[in-house]
C-alpha positions as CSV (number, residue, x, y, z in Angstrom):
1,M,64.6,202.8,140.4
2,S,64.5,201.6,136.7
3,S,61.4,202.5,134.7
4,S,61.4,199.1,133.1
5,S,58.3,197.3,134.1
6,S,60.3,194.1,134.5
7,T,62.3,195.7,137.4
8,K,59.4,197.5,139.1
9,P,58.2,196.1,142.4
10,R,55.2,193.9,142.0
11,V,52.1,194.8,144.1
12,A,49.2,192.4,144.7
13,V,45.8,193.8,145.9
14,L,44.0,190.8,147.4
15,D,40.3,190.1,147.9
16,D,38.9,193.2,146.2
17,Y,35.6,191.5,145.8
18,Q,33.7,194.7,144.7
19,E,36.6,196.1,142.6
20,A,36.5,199.0,145.0
21,A,40.2,199.7,145.6
22,F,40.8,201.9,142.5
23,K,37.4,203.6,142.9
24,H,38.1,204.9,146.4
25,A,41.7,206.0,146.1
26,D,44.1,207.5,143.5
27,W,46.6,204.7,142.6
28,S,48.3,206.6,139.8
29,R,51.6,207.3,141.6
30,V,51.7,203.7,142.8
31,Q,51.0,202.5,139.2
32,A,53.8,204.7,137.9
33,L,56.3,203.1,140.3
34,T,55.1,199.5,140.4
35,Q,53.3,196.7,138.6
36,V,49.9,196.3,140.3
37,R,47.7,193.2,140.0
38,V,44.2,193.1,141.6
39,F,42.7,189.8,142.7
40,T,38.9,190.0,142.8
41,S,38.2,186.4,143.9
42,A,38.8,185.0,147.4
43,F,41.7,182.8,148.2
44,S,40.9,179.6,150.0
45,N,42.0,179.6,153.7
46,D,41.9,175.8,153.8
47,P,45.5,174.6,154.8
48,A,45.1,172.1,152.0
49,D,45.1,174.9,149.4
50,R,48.0,176.8,151.0
51,A,50.5,175.7,148.3
52,K,48.4,177.4,145.6
53,L,48.2,180.6,147.6
54,I,52.0,180.6,148.1
55,E,52.7,179.9,144.5
56,E,50.4,182.7,143.3
57,L,51.9,185.3,145.7
58,K,55.6,184.4,145.5
59,P,56.5,187.1,142.9
60,F,55.2,190.0,144.9
61,E,57.2,192.5,147.0
62,I,54.1,194.2,148.3
63,I,50.8,192.6,149.2
64,C,47.7,194.5,150.2
65,T,45.1,192.8,152.3
66,M,41.6,193.4,153.5
67,R,41.5,192.6,157.2
68,E,40.6,189.0,158.0
69,R,40.0,187.8,154.5
70,T,43.2,186.0,153.3
71,R,45.2,184.5,156.1
72,F,48.9,184.9,156.5
73,P,50.2,182.5,159.2
74,A,53.9,182.0,159.8
75,E,54.0,179.0,157.4
76,V,52.8,181.2,154.5
77,L,55.0,184.2,155.3
78,S,58.1,182.0,155.5
79,Q,57.6,180.9,151.9
80,L,57.2,184.3,150.3
81,P,60.8,185.3,149.8
82,N,60.1,188.5,147.8
83,L,57.5,189.9,150.3
84,K,58.8,193.1,152.0
85,L,55.6,195.1,152.7
86,L,52.3,193.6,153.8
87,T,49.5,196.2,154.2
88,T,46.2,195.6,155.9
89,T,43.1,197.7,156.4
90,A,42.8,198.8,160.1
91,M,45.6,198.5,162.6
92,G,44.7,195.0,163.8
93,N,44.3,191.9,161.7
94,A,44.0,188.6,163.4
95,S,44.7,186.8,160.1
96,I,48.3,188.0,160.0
97,D,51.0,186.6,162.3
98,I,52.6,190.0,163.0
99,A,55.5,188.5,165.0
100,A,56.3,186.0,162.2
101,A,56.3,188.9,159.7
102,R,58.7,190.9,161.8
103,D,61.0,187.9,162.2
104,A,61.0,187.4,158.4
105,G,61.8,191.1,157.8
106,I,58.4,192.0,156.5
107,V,56.9,195.4,157.3
108,V,53.2,195.3,158.2
109,S,51.4,198.6,157.8
110,G,47.8,199.4,158.7
111,T,45.2,202.1,158.2
112,G,42.6,204.0,160.2
113,Y,39.3,202.4,161.0
114,N,35.9,203.8,162.1
115,P,33.3,201.0,162.8
116,G,30.2,203.3,162.7
117,G,28.8,201.6,159.6
118,T,28.7,198.2,161.4
119,N,26.1,199.6,163.8
120,E,23.9,200.8,160.9
121,H,24.2,197.4,159.3
122,N,23.4,195.6,162.5
123,W,20.1,197.6,162.8
124,A,19.4,197.0,159.1
125,L,19.6,193.3,159.7
126,L,17.6,193.4,163.0
127,M,14.8,195.4,161.4
128,T,14.8,193.3,158.2
129,V,14.4,190.1,160.3
130,A,11.8,191.6,162.6
131,R,9.7,193.0,159.7
132,N,10.2,189.9,157.5
133,L,11.3,192.3,154.7
134,V,13.2,189.8,152.6
135,R,10.2,187.4,152.4
136,E,7.7,190.2,151.7
137,H,10.0,191.8,149.1
138,N,10.3,188.5,147.3
139,N,6.6,187.9,147.4
140,T,5.8,191.4,146.1
141,A,8.5,191.6,143.5
142,R,7.8,188.1,142.0
143,G,4.1,188.7,141.8
144,G,3.0,185.9,144.1
145,A,-0.7,185.2,144.6
146,Q,-0.4,186.0,148.3
147,W,-0.3,189.6,149.5
148,Q,1.0,190.2,153.1
149,T,2.2,186.8,154.1
150,S,3.6,187.4,157.5
151,V,3.0,189.5,160.7
152,P,6.0,191.7,161.5
153,T,7.4,192.0,165.1
154,R,7.2,195.5,166.6
155,L,10.5,196.3,168.4
156,G,9.0,198.8,170.9
157,Y,8.8,197.6,174.4
158,K,10.5,194.3,173.5
159,T,13.6,193.3,175.4
160,L,16.9,193.8,173.6
161,G,19.8,191.8,175.0
162,V,23.2,193.2,174.0
163,V,26.2,190.9,174.3
164,G,29.2,193.2,175.1
165,L,29.1,196.9,175.9
166,G,32.1,198.2,173.9
167,N,31.6,201.1,171.4
168,L,29.3,199.1,169.1
169,G,27.4,197.4,171.9
170,T,26.7,200.8,173.5
171,S,25.6,202.3,170.2
172,T,23.3,199.4,169.7
173,A,21.9,199.8,173.2
174,N,21.3,203.6,172.6
175,I,19.4,202.9,169.4
176,G,17.4,200.2,171.2
177,K,16.4,202.8,173.8
178,A,15.3,205.2,171.0
179,F,12.9,202.5,169.9
180,N,11.5,202.3,173.4
181,M,13.1,198.9,173.9
182,N,14.0,197.5,177.3
183,V,17.7,197.1,177.0
184,Q,19.8,194.7,179.0
185,A,23.4,193.6,178.7
186,W,25.7,190.7,179.5
187,S,29.1,189.4,178.7
188,P,31.7,187.3,180.5
189,N,33.5,190.3,181.8
190,L,30.8,193.0,182.0
191,T,30.4,194.8,185.2
192,K,27.4,196.5,186.7
193,E,29.3,199.8,186.8
194,R,29.8,199.6,183.0
195,A,26.2,198.8,182.4
196,D,25.1,201.6,184.7
197,Q,27.3,204.0,182.7
198,A,25.6,202.9,179.5
199,G,22.2,203.2,181.1
200,V,21.1,199.6,180.6
201,K,20.1,196.8,182.9
202,F,23.0,194.5,184.0
203,V,22.2,190.8,183.9
204,T,24.5,188.6,186.1
205,F,23.6,185.2,184.8
206,K,24.0,184.0,181.2
207,E,20.9,181.8,181.5
208,E,18.7,184.6,182.6
209,F,20.1,186.9,179.9
210,F,19.3,184.6,176.9
211,A,15.8,183.8,178.1
212,T,14.5,187.0,176.4
213,S,13.4,188.3,173.0
214,I,16.1,189.8,170.8
215,H,19.9,189.4,171.1
216,S,22.6,191.3,169.4
217,I,26.3,190.1,169.5
218,H,29.0,192.8,170.0
219,I,31.9,191.0,171.6
220,V,35.4,190.3,170.4
221,L,36.3,186.9,169.2
222,A,38.8,185.3,171.6
223,P,39.5,181.8,172.9
224,G,37.0,182.5,175.7
225,T,34.2,183.7,173.4
226,V,34.3,180.8,170.8
227,N,31.0,179.0,171.0
228,L,29.7,181.5,173.5
229,V,26.2,180.8,172.2
230,T,25.3,177.1,171.8
231,Y,22.2,175.0,171.5
232,K,21.7,175.4,175.2
233,E,21.4,179.2,175.0
234,L,19.4,179.0,171.8
235,S,16.9,176.6,173.4
236,A,16.5,178.9,176.3
237,M,15.4,181.8,174.1
238,K,11.7,182.5,173.5
239,P,10.3,180.9,170.3
240,T,9.7,184.5,169.2
241,A,13.3,185.5,169.7
242,F,15.7,186.9,167.1
243,L,19.5,186.6,167.1
244,I,21.7,189.1,165.2
245,N,25.5,188.6,164.7
246,T,27.7,191.2,163.0
247,S,30.7,190.4,165.2
248,R,32.4,187.1,164.3
249,G,30.9,183.8,163.2
250,P,32.6,181.4,165.7
251,I,31.0,183.2,168.7
252,I,27.9,181.3,167.8
253,N,28.2,177.5,167.4
254,E,27.1,177.4,163.7
255,E,25.9,173.8,163.7
256,D,23.8,174.5,166.8
257,L,22.3,177.6,165.2
258,V,21.3,175.7,162.1
259,R,19.6,173.0,164.3
260,A,17.8,175.7,166.3
261,L,16.6,177.5,163.2
262,K,15.4,174.2,161.6
263,E,13.5,173.3,164.8
264,H,12.2,176.8,165.2
265,K,13.6,177.2,168.7
266,I,13.9,180.9,167.7
267,Q,11.9,182.8,165.2
268,G,14.8,183.9,163.1
269,A,18.4,185.2,162.8
270,G,20.3,187.9,160.9
271,L,23.9,187.0,160.2
272,D,26.7,189.0,158.6
273,V,29.6,186.8,159.7
274,F,30.3,183.0,159.4
275,N,32.8,180.4,160.4
276,V,34.1,180.1,156.8
277,E,34.0,183.2,154.5
278,P,32.9,183.4,151.8
279,L,30.0,181.2,153.0
280,P,30.3,177.8,151.1
281,L,27.7,177.4,148.4
282,D,26.4,174.1,150.0
283,H,26.1,175.6,153.5
284,P,22.8,174.7,155.2
285,L,22.3,178.3,156.3
286,R,21.6,179.1,152.6
287,T,18.6,176.8,152.6
288,L,16.7,178.2,155.6
289,D,13.7,180.6,155.3
290,N,14.0,182.1,158.8
291,V,17.5,183.6,158.4
292,T,18.7,186.7,156.7
293,L,22.2,186.6,155.4
294,S,24.7,189.3,154.3
295,P,28.3,188.7,153.1
296,H,30.3,190.3,155.9
297,V,29.6,193.8,154.7
298,G,28.8,195.3,158.1
299,Y,32.1,197.3,158.2
300,V,32.0,198.1,154.5
301,D,30.9,201.5,153.3
302,D,32.1,204.3,151.0
303,N,33.6,206.4,153.8
304,M,35.4,203.4,155.3
305,Y,36.8,202.4,151.9
306,K,38.2,205.9,151.3
307,V,40.2,205.5,154.5
308,F,41.2,201.9,153.9
309,W,42.4,202.3,150.3
310,G,43.5,205.9,150.5
311,E,45.9,205.1,153.4
312,T,46.9,201.8,151.8
313,V,48.2,203.9,148.9
314,E,50.0,206.2,151.3
315,N,51.6,203.2,153.0
316,I,52.9,201.9,149.7
317,L,54.3,205.2,148.7
318,S,55.9,205.7,152.1
319,Y,57.6,202.3,151.9
320,L,58.8,203.0,148.4
321,G,60.3,206.2,149.7
322,G,62.2,204.4,152.4
323,T,60.2,205.5,155.4
324,P,57.3,203.0,156.1
325,K,54.5,204.5,158.1
326,R,51.7,203.1,160.3
327,V,53.8,200.1,161.1
328,I,52.1,197.5,163.3
329,A,54.3,196.2,166.1
330,P,53.8,192.6,167.2
331,R,52.4,192.0,170.7
332,S,54.9,190.8,173.3
333,R,55.3,187.1,173.2
334,P,54.7,185.2,176.5
């Protein structure tokens, strides 16, 4: 390989919002062999802006992505003639058409993933909402005339409803039990046997499940879970209820949630995920005082980034050495 910078492969690191890629991995060997450009601002996923994305990324042989930020559908991949390696954090990324990449001769490589931090963030959101910490912080820090402006909700002996009992749902349930909460669970495919294994109450009917105090979403986004929570479910909740979502935005109908919060059908919500990310500046969720928002950082932490970016560097070097590793195979087509 020539040492001339003009002949070195070009590498794009996308959506590095926090400028974290180079802080959590040693890129020196990659920099010696390639030309690296880091993009710290988000690309629009609006199809109307697709031409701009394609034009920006056409020169790159290697593109490094953060899972489910910039989307790579078939129509984008087919117009990136120089792209040979597409890396993603974790081994699953719904934003990439893996089959289309394979058909275009593009290698897709992933990394390890440990979602433990998401559970910590989920409970941070839940406790922040229940204790009104954002409001009280703002009043205290800004020197407002009022001191103690709200009454916190104690979690002990309240009912915690967990939607989905996978690893994260089960961890959430266990922490709920540590707070002496009455934990119950429901999802479209949950069985009593699975709930019994987790030591939580199994609720058969969706209507019964949502007519309780605090709900935490831990279910995978799929065609059957889009709009799983609508105005109907939100209206069935107690007016003192909270809703926490660190899973995926479209699981809750966003328009219905805004309406329910405005009408105070529920007491509040804590959200880390949204239909469109980054959340548009004019989104009505930004104007409400009974919702706590975070920018999809539930899975983000220092340990995770060391895995994500460290193994991304390894994947690039393996590709440059002629033996790509951690290659993601497309699912079988129907």
